[in-house]
mmCIF file of the C-alpha atoms, coordinates in Angstrom:
data_MODEL
# 
_entry.id   MODEL 
# 
loop_
_atom_site.group_PDB 
_atom_site.id 
_atom_site.type_symbol 
_atom_site.label_atom_id 
_atom_site.label_alt_id 
_atom_site.label_comp_id 
_atom_site.label_asym_id 
_atom_site.label_entity_id 
_atom_site.label_seq_id 
_atom_site.pdbx_PDB_ins_code 
_atom_site.Cartn_x 
_atom_site.Cartn_y 
_atom_site.Cartn_z 
_atom_site.occupancy 
_atom_site.B_iso_or_equiv 
_atom_site.pdbx_formal_charge 
_atom_site.auth_seq_id 
_atom_site.auth_comp_id 
_atom_site.auth_asym_id 
_atom_site.auth_atom_id 
_atom_site.pdbx_PDB_model_num 
ATOM 1   C CA . UNK A 1 1   ? 67.660 35.508 9.051   1.00 0.00 ? 1   UNK A CA 1 
ATOM 2   C CA . UNK A 1 2   ? 69.254 38.757 7.921   1.00 0.00 ? 2   UNK A CA 1 
ATOM 3   C CA . UNK A 1 3   ? 66.829 41.643 7.936   1.00 0.00 ? 3   UNK A CA 1 
ATOM 4   C CA . UNK A 1 4   ? 68.193 42.962 4.608   1.00 0.00 ? 4   UNK A CA 1 
ATOM 5   C CA . UNK A 1 5   ? 67.498 39.653 2.929   1.00 0.00 ? 5   UNK A CA 1 
ATOM 6   C CA . UNK A 1 6   ? 63.876 39.657 4.233   1.00 0.00 ? 6   UNK A CA 1 
ATOM 7   C CA . UNK A 1 7   ? 63.333 43.169 3.128   1.00 0.00 ? 7   UNK A CA 1 
ATOM 8   C CA . UNK A 1 8   ? 64.875 42.518 -0.324  1.00 0.00 ? 8   UNK A CA 1 
ATOM 9   C CA . UNK A 1 9   ? 62.694 39.417 -0.761  1.00 0.00 ? 9   UNK A CA 1 
ATOM 10  C CA . UNK A 1 10  ? 59.539 41.357 0.163   1.00 0.00 ? 10  UNK A CA 1 
ATOM 11  C CA . UNK A 1 11  ? 60.469 44.187 -2.267  1.00 0.00 ? 11  UNK A CA 1 
ATOM 12  C CA . UNK A 1 12  ? 61.022 41.653 -5.076  1.00 0.00 ? 12  UNK A CA 1 
ATOM 13  C CA . UNK A 1 13  ? 57.724 39.955 -4.444  1.00 0.00 ? 13  UNK A CA 1 
ATOM 14  C CA . UNK A 1 14  ? 55.850 43.298 -4.343  1.00 0.00 ? 14  UNK A CA 1 
ATOM 15  C CA . UNK A 1 15  ? 57.437 44.403 -7.576  1.00 0.00 ? 15  UNK A CA 1 
ATOM 16  C CA . UNK A 1 16  ? 56.590 41.172 -9.343  1.00 0.00 ? 16  UNK A CA 1 
ATOM 17  C CA . UNK A 1 17  ? 52.941 41.415 -8.129  1.00 0.00 ? 17  UNK A CA 1 
ATOM 18  C CA . UNK A 1 18  ? 52.571 45.093 -9.115  1.00 0.00 ? 18  UNK A CA 1 
ATOM 19  C CA . UNK A 1 19  ? 54.147 44.545 -12.546 1.00 0.00 ? 19  UNK A CA 1 
ATOM 20  C CA . UNK A 1 20  ? 51.880 41.593 -13.140 1.00 0.00 ? 20  UNK A CA 1 
ATOM 21  C CA . UNK A 1 21  ? 48.792 43.559 -12.426 1.00 0.00 ? 21  UNK A CA 1 
ATOM 22  C CA . UNK A 1 22  ? 49.916 46.607 -14.438 1.00 0.00 ? 22  UNK A CA 1 
ATOM 23  C CA . UNK A 1 23  ? 48.450 45.289 -17.663 1.00 0.00 ? 23  UNK A CA 1 
ATOM 24  C CA . UNK A 1 24  ? 44.829 44.801 -16.423 1.00 0.00 ? 24  UNK A CA 1 
ATOM 25  C CA . UNK A 1 25  ? 41.870 47.159 -16.726 1.00 0.00 ? 25  UNK A CA 1 
ATOM 26  C CA . UNK A 1 26  ? 38.934 47.568 -14.356 1.00 0.00 ? 26  UNK A CA 1 
ATOM 27  C CA . UNK A 1 27  ? 35.351 48.694 -14.428 1.00 0.00 ? 27  UNK A CA 1 
ATOM 28  C CA . UNK A 1 28  ? 34.080 51.690 -12.513 1.00 0.00 ? 28  UNK A CA 1 
ATOM 29  C CA . UNK A 1 29  ? 30.485 52.751 -11.880 1.00 0.00 ? 29  UNK A CA 1 
ATOM 30  C CA . UNK A 1 30  ? 28.930 55.174 -14.356 1.00 0.00 ? 30  UNK A CA 1 
ATOM 31  C CA . UNK A 1 31  ? 26.943 57.982 -12.831 1.00 0.00 ? 31  UNK A CA 1 
ATOM 32  C CA . UNK A 1 32  ? 23.568 58.776 -14.363 1.00 0.00 ? 32  UNK A CA 1 
ATOM 33  C CA . UNK A 1 33  ? 24.900 62.354 -15.101 1.00 0.00 ? 33  UNK A CA 1 
ATOM 34  C CA . UNK A 1 34  ? 27.820 60.848 -17.048 1.00 0.00 ? 34  UNK A CA 1 
ATOM 35  C CA . UNK A 1 35  ? 26.110 58.320 -19.344 1.00 0.00 ? 35  UNK A CA 1 
ATOM 36  C CA . UNK A 1 36  ? 22.996 56.058 -19.410 1.00 0.00 ? 36  UNK A CA 1 
ATOM 37  C CA . UNK A 1 37  ? 22.090 53.068 -21.460 1.00 0.00 ? 37  UNK A CA 1 
ATOM 38  C CA . UNK A 1 38  ? 19.329 55.118 -23.083 1.00 0.00 ? 38  UNK A CA 1 
ATOM 39  C CA . UNK A 1 39  ? 21.803 57.721 -24.212 1.00 0.00 ? 39  UNK A CA 1 
ATOM 40  C CA . UNK A 1 40  ? 24.190 55.110 -25.549 1.00 0.00 ? 40  UNK A CA 1 
ATOM 41  C CA . UNK A 1 41  ? 21.344 53.435 -27.467 1.00 0.00 ? 41  UNK A CA 1 
ATOM 42  C CA . UNK A 1 42  ? 20.374 56.784 -28.897 1.00 0.00 ? 42  UNK A CA 1 
ATOM 43  C CA . UNK A 1 43  ? 23.888 57.555 -30.023 1.00 0.00 ? 43  UNK A CA 1 
ATOM 44  C CA . UNK A 1 44  ? 24.855 53.967 -30.878 1.00 0.00 ? 44  UNK A CA 1 
ATOM 45  C CA . UNK A 1 45  ? 26.348 54.972 -34.270 1.00 0.00 ? 45  UNK A CA 1 
ATOM 46  C CA . UNK A 1 46  ? 29.148 56.841 -32.406 1.00 0.00 ? 46  UNK A CA 1 
ATOM 47  C CA . UNK A 1 47  ? 30.390 53.486 -31.078 1.00 0.00 ? 47  UNK A CA 1 
ATOM 48  C CA . UNK A 1 48  ? 31.348 50.109 -32.355 1.00 0.00 ? 48  UNK A CA 1 
ATOM 49  C CA . UNK A 1 49  ? 28.850 48.044 -30.353 1.00 0.00 ? 49  UNK A CA 1 
ATOM 50  C CA . UNK A 1 50  ? 29.477 44.359 -29.478 1.00 0.00 ? 50  UNK A CA 1 
ATOM 51  C CA . UNK A 1 51  ? 27.504 41.684 -27.769 1.00 0.00 ? 51  UNK A CA 1 
ATOM 52  C CA . UNK A 1 52  ? 28.379 38.290 -26.237 1.00 0.00 ? 52  UNK A CA 1 
ATOM 53  C CA . UNK A 1 53  ? 26.243 35.456 -25.098 1.00 0.00 ? 53  UNK A CA 1 
ATOM 54  C CA . UNK A 1 54  ? 24.287 32.539 -26.531 1.00 0.00 ? 54  UNK A CA 1 
ATOM 55  C CA . UNK A 1 55  ? 22.753 34.519 -29.350 1.00 0.00 ? 55  UNK A CA 1 
ATOM 56  C CA . UNK A 1 56  ? 21.242 37.914 -30.118 1.00 0.00 ? 56  UNK A CA 1 
ATOM 57  C CA . UNK A 1 57  ? 18.074 36.864 -28.261 1.00 0.00 ? 57  UNK A CA 1 
ATOM 58  C CA . UNK A 1 58  ? 20.032 35.962 -25.048 1.00 0.00 ? 58  UNK A CA 1 
ATOM 59  C CA . UNK A 1 59  ? 23.075 38.207 -24.684 1.00 0.00 ? 59  UNK A CA 1 
ATOM 60  C CA . UNK A 1 60  ? 25.017 38.402 -21.413 1.00 0.00 ? 60  UNK A CA 1 
ATOM 61  C CA . UNK A 1 61  ? 26.883 41.724 -22.111 1.00 0.00 ? 61  UNK A CA 1 
ATOM 62  C CA . UNK A 1 62  ? 26.894 44.633 -24.530 1.00 0.00 ? 62  UNK A CA 1 
ATOM 63  C CA . UNK A 1 63  ? 30.145 46.621 -25.009 1.00 0.00 ? 63  UNK A CA 1 
ATOM 64  C CA . UNK A 1 64  ? 30.352 50.176 -26.494 1.00 0.00 ? 64  UNK A CA 1 
ATOM 65  C CA . UNK A 1 65  ? 33.732 51.114 -28.001 1.00 0.00 ? 65  UNK A CA 1 
ATOM 66  C CA . UNK A 1 66  ? 33.927 54.805 -28.902 1.00 0.00 ? 66  UNK A CA 1 
ATOM 67  C CA . UNK A 1 67  ? 34.875 55.108 -32.622 1.00 0.00 ? 67  UNK A CA 1 
ATOM 68  C CA . UNK A 1 68  ? 36.728 58.437 -32.278 1.00 0.00 ? 68  UNK A CA 1 
ATOM 69  C CA . UNK A 1 69  ? 39.076 57.749 -29.322 1.00 0.00 ? 69  UNK A CA 1 
ATOM 70  C CA . UNK A 1 70  ? 41.858 55.882 -31.182 1.00 0.00 ? 70  UNK A CA 1 
ATOM 71  C CA . UNK A 1 71  ? 41.660 52.984 -28.781 1.00 0.00 ? 71  UNK A CA 1 
ATOM 72  C CA . UNK A 1 72  ? 40.015 49.596 -29.237 1.00 0.00 ? 72  UNK A CA 1 
ATOM 73  C CA . UNK A 1 73  ? 38.128 46.943 -27.280 1.00 0.00 ? 73  UNK A CA 1 
ATOM 74  C CA . UNK A 1 74  ? 38.322 43.377 -28.434 1.00 0.00 ? 74  UNK A CA 1 
ATOM 75  C CA . UNK A 1 75  ? 37.874 39.829 -27.252 1.00 0.00 ? 75  UNK A CA 1 
ATOM 76  C CA . UNK A 1 76  ? 36.824 36.331 -28.047 1.00 0.00 ? 76  UNK A CA 1 
ATOM 77  C CA . UNK A 1 77  ? 33.163 35.607 -28.815 1.00 0.00 ? 77  UNK A CA 1 
ATOM 78  C CA . UNK A 1 78  ? 32.238 39.321 -29.202 1.00 0.00 ? 78  UNK A CA 1 
ATOM 79  C CA . UNK A 1 79  ? 30.033 40.013 -32.171 1.00 0.00 ? 79  UNK A CA 1 
ATOM 80  C CA . UNK A 1 80  ? 29.125 43.394 -33.692 1.00 0.00 ? 80  UNK A CA 1 
ATOM 81  C CA . UNK A 1 81  ? 25.635 44.706 -33.261 1.00 0.00 ? 81  UNK A CA 1 
ATOM 82  C CA . UNK A 1 82  ? 24.111 45.311 -36.604 1.00 0.00 ? 82  UNK A CA 1 
ATOM 83  C CA . UNK A 1 83  ? 21.104 47.526 -35.933 1.00 0.00 ? 83  UNK A CA 1 
ATOM 84  C CA . UNK A 1 84  ? 19.562 49.702 -33.356 1.00 0.00 ? 84  UNK A CA 1 
ATOM 85  C CA . UNK A 1 85  ? 16.550 47.424 -33.309 1.00 0.00 ? 85  UNK A CA 1 
ATOM 86  C CA . UNK A 1 86  ? 18.738 44.466 -32.371 1.00 0.00 ? 86  UNK A CA 1 
ATOM 87  C CA . UNK A 1 87  ? 20.464 46.534 -29.734 1.00 0.00 ? 87  UNK A CA 1 
ATOM 88  C CA . UNK A 1 88  ? 17.131 47.508 -28.142 1.00 0.00 ? 88  UNK A CA 1 
ATOM 89  C CA . UNK A 1 89  ? 16.006 43.782 -28.067 1.00 0.00 ? 89  UNK A CA 1 
ATOM 90  C CA . UNK A 1 90  ? 19.350 42.809 -26.397 1.00 0.00 ? 90  UNK A CA 1 
ATOM 91  C CA . UNK A 1 91  ? 18.930 45.527 -23.805 1.00 0.00 ? 91  UNK A CA 1 
ATOM 92  C CA . UNK A 1 92  ? 15.402 44.364 -23.001 1.00 0.00 ? 92  UNK A CA 1 
ATOM 93  C CA . UNK A 1 93  ? 16.654 40.815 -22.561 1.00 0.00 ? 93  UNK A CA 1 
ATOM 94  C CA . UNK A 1 94  ? 19.388 41.937 -20.128 1.00 0.00 ? 94  UNK A CA 1 
ATOM 95  C CA . UNK A 1 95  ? 16.822 43.950 -18.152 1.00 0.00 ? 95  UNK A CA 1 
ATOM 96  C CA . UNK A 1 96  ? 14.569 40.934 -17.931 1.00 0.00 ? 96  UNK A CA 1 
ATOM 97  C CA . UNK A 1 97  ? 17.130 39.014 -15.873 1.00 0.00 ? 97  UNK A CA 1 
ATOM 98  C CA . UNK A 1 98  ? 16.300 39.691 -12.214 1.00 0.00 ? 98  UNK A CA 1 
ATOM 99  C CA . UNK A 1 99  ? 19.235 37.640 -10.751 1.00 0.00 ? 99  UNK A CA 1 
ATOM 100 C CA . UNK A 1 100 ? 21.858 39.454 -12.785 1.00 0.00 ? 100 UNK A CA 1 
ATOM 101 C CA . UNK A 1 101 ? 20.212 42.814 -13.404 1.00 0.00 ? 101 UNK A CA 1 
ATOM 102 C CA . UNK A 1 102 ? 22.416 44.850 -15.777 1.00 0.00 ? 102 UNK A CA 1 
ATOM 103 C CA . UNK A 1 103 ? 24.414 47.928 -14.926 1.00 0.00 ? 103 UNK A CA 1 
ATOM 104 C CA . UNK A 1 104 ? 26.373 50.308 -17.128 1.00 0.00 ? 104 UNK A CA 1 
ATOM 105 C CA . UNK A 1 105 ? 30.013 50.280 -16.295 1.00 0.00 ? 105 UNK A CA 1 
ATOM 106 C CA . UNK A 1 106 ? 33.013 52.353 -17.561 1.00 0.00 ? 106 UNK A CA 1 
ATOM 107 C CA . UNK A 1 107 ? 35.838 50.307 -18.818 1.00 0.00 ? 107 UNK A CA 1 
ATOM 108 C CA . UNK A 1 108 ? 39.174 51.937 -17.698 1.00 0.00 ? 108 UNK A CA 1 
ATOM 109 C CA . UNK A 1 109 ? 42.737 50.937 -18.497 1.00 0.00 ? 109 UNK A CA 1 
ATOM 110 C CA . UNK A 1 110 ? 45.494 50.383 -15.961 1.00 0.00 ? 110 UNK A CA 1 
ATOM 111 C CA . UNK A 1 111 ? 46.677 53.948 -16.493 1.00 0.00 ? 111 UNK A CA 1 
ATOM 112 C CA . UNK A 1 112 ? 43.098 55.284 -15.734 1.00 0.00 ? 112 UNK A CA 1 
ATOM 113 C CA . UNK A 1 113 ? 42.301 56.035 -19.443 1.00 0.00 ? 113 UNK A CA 1 
ATOM 114 C CA . UNK A 1 114 ? 38.673 55.477 -20.536 1.00 0.00 ? 114 UNK A CA 1 
ATOM 115 C CA . UNK A 1 115 ? 38.162 52.711 -23.107 1.00 0.00 ? 115 UNK A CA 1 
ATOM 116 C CA . UNK A 1 116 ? 34.326 52.367 -23.347 1.00 0.00 ? 116 UNK A CA 1 
ATOM 117 C CA . UNK A 1 117 ? 31.257 51.064 -21.617 1.00 0.00 ? 117 UNK A CA 1 
ATOM 118 C CA . UNK A 1 118 ? 29.958 47.615 -20.803 1.00 0.00 ? 118 UNK A CA 1 
ATOM 119 C CA . UNK A 1 119 ? 26.359 46.819 -19.957 1.00 0.00 ? 119 UNK A CA 1 
ATOM 120 C CA . UNK A 1 120 ? 26.010 43.642 -18.062 1.00 0.00 ? 120 UNK A CA 1 
ATOM 121 C CA . UNK A 1 121 ? 24.783 41.941 -14.867 1.00 0.00 ? 121 UNK A CA 1 
ATOM 122 C CA . UNK A 1 122 ? 28.069 40.054 -14.588 1.00 0.00 ? 122 UNK A CA 1 
ATOM 123 C CA . UNK A 1 123 ? 31.152 41.622 -13.060 1.00 0.00 ? 123 UNK A CA 1 
ATOM 124 C CA . UNK A 1 124 ? 33.721 38.941 -12.711 1.00 0.00 ? 124 UNK A CA 1 
ATOM 125 C CA . UNK A 1 125 ? 35.506 39.162 -16.010 1.00 0.00 ? 125 UNK A CA 1 
ATOM 126 C CA . UNK A 1 126 ? 38.950 40.141 -17.147 1.00 0.00 ? 126 UNK A CA 1 
ATOM 127 C CA . UNK A 1 127 ? 40.211 43.206 -19.092 1.00 0.00 ? 127 UNK A CA 1 
ATOM 128 C CA . UNK A 1 128 ? 43.801 42.909 -20.219 1.00 0.00 ? 128 UNK A CA 1 
ATOM 129 C CA . UNK A 1 129 ? 45.943 45.235 -22.303 1.00 0.00 ? 129 UNK A CA 1 
ATOM 130 C CA . UNK A 1 130 ? 46.996 43.659 -25.621 1.00 0.00 ? 130 UNK A CA 1 
ATOM 131 C CA . UNK A 1 131 ? 49.066 46.685 -26.682 1.00 0.00 ? 131 UNK A CA 1 
ATOM 132 C CA . UNK A 1 132 ? 49.144 50.357 -25.796 1.00 0.00 ? 132 UNK A CA 1 
ATOM 133 C CA . UNK A 1 133 ? 45.764 51.086 -27.456 1.00 0.00 ? 133 UNK A CA 1 
ATOM 134 C CA . UNK A 1 134 ? 43.939 47.746 -27.338 1.00 0.00 ? 134 UNK A CA 1 
ATOM 135 C CA . UNK A 1 135 ? 42.229 46.082 -24.423 1.00 0.00 ? 135 UNK A CA 1 
ATOM 136 C CA . UNK A 1 136 ? 40.901 42.532 -24.487 1.00 0.00 ? 136 UNK A CA 1 
ATOM 137 C CA . UNK A 1 137 ? 37.694 41.796 -22.554 1.00 0.00 ? 137 UNK A CA 1 
ATOM 138 C CA . UNK A 1 138 ? 37.022 38.120 -21.765 1.00 0.00 ? 138 UNK A CA 1 
ATOM 139 C CA . UNK A 1 139 ? 35.680 35.721 -19.162 1.00 0.00 ? 139 UNK A CA 1 
ATOM 140 C CA . UNK A 1 140 ? 32.002 36.610 -19.433 1.00 0.00 ? 140 UNK A CA 1 
ATOM 141 C CA . UNK A 1 141 ? 29.859 33.426 -19.420 1.00 0.00 ? 141 UNK A CA 1 
ATOM 142 C CA . UNK A 1 142 ? 27.607 32.458 -22.304 1.00 0.00 ? 142 UNK A CA 1 
ATOM 143 C CA . UNK A 1 143 ? 24.505 32.654 -20.176 1.00 0.00 ? 143 UNK A CA 1 
ATOM 144 C CA . UNK A 1 144 ? 23.357 34.341 -17.006 1.00 0.00 ? 144 UNK A CA 1 
ATOM 145 C CA . UNK A 1 145 ? 20.143 32.329 -16.465 1.00 0.00 ? 145 UNK A CA 1 
ATOM 146 C CA . UNK A 1 146 ? 20.869 31.729 -12.749 1.00 0.00 ? 146 UNK A CA 1 
ATOM 147 C CA . UNK A 1 147 ? 20.704 27.922 -12.560 1.00 0.00 ? 147 UNK A CA 1 
ATOM 148 C CA . UNK A 1 148 ? 23.857 27.979 -10.533 1.00 0.00 ? 148 UNK A CA 1 
ATOM 149 C CA . UNK A 1 149 ? 22.163 30.039 -7.771  1.00 0.00 ? 149 UNK A CA 1 
ATOM 150 C CA . UNK A 1 150 ? 19.180 27.608 -7.611  1.00 0.00 ? 150 UNK A CA 1 
ATOM 151 C CA . UNK A 1 151 ? 21.465 24.638 -7.484  1.00 0.00 ? 151 UNK A CA 1 
ATOM 152 C CA . UNK A 1 152 ? 23.336 25.954 -4.430  1.00 0.00 ? 152 UNK A CA 1 
ATOM 153 C CA . UNK A 1 153 ? 20.253 27.263 -2.712  1.00 0.00 ? 153 UNK A CA 1 
ATOM 154 C CA . UNK A 1 154 ? 19.591 26.037 0.798   1.00 0.00 ? 154 UNK A CA 1 
ATOM 155 C CA . UNK A 1 155 ? 15.758 26.547 0.669   1.00 0.00 ? 155 UNK A CA 1 
# 
């Protein structure tokens, strides 16, 4: 086979893969010096705060979207947190889960721009750009009870 044809095909495949991934965000670790869940809770009015899960008594993730940055986080099955008391109860529930202990993550767009924070013990979800200022977060399960780990256990 012609070397130029192979190189051209490889370049085409690489460009398709790279352009296909260009619209997806990622999560990065949050250092304690940068932000903590306690600081976010204290300053919760500076954010539009959302939760997802079975109900307010059993959330699987809490998302903090800064109000003043001109960008937005959205998604299916995300509900706005209505009070600091509710937020504190949700955080306590997430901390109670020892199999999926929560961590505070930074949500970053494909261009490296900061979009907000997510507090969850689950990390296999999707963040996709909807437009130049809006990112959709989805794929977080309704519960993180851990039955799946017990089912597949070899003990």
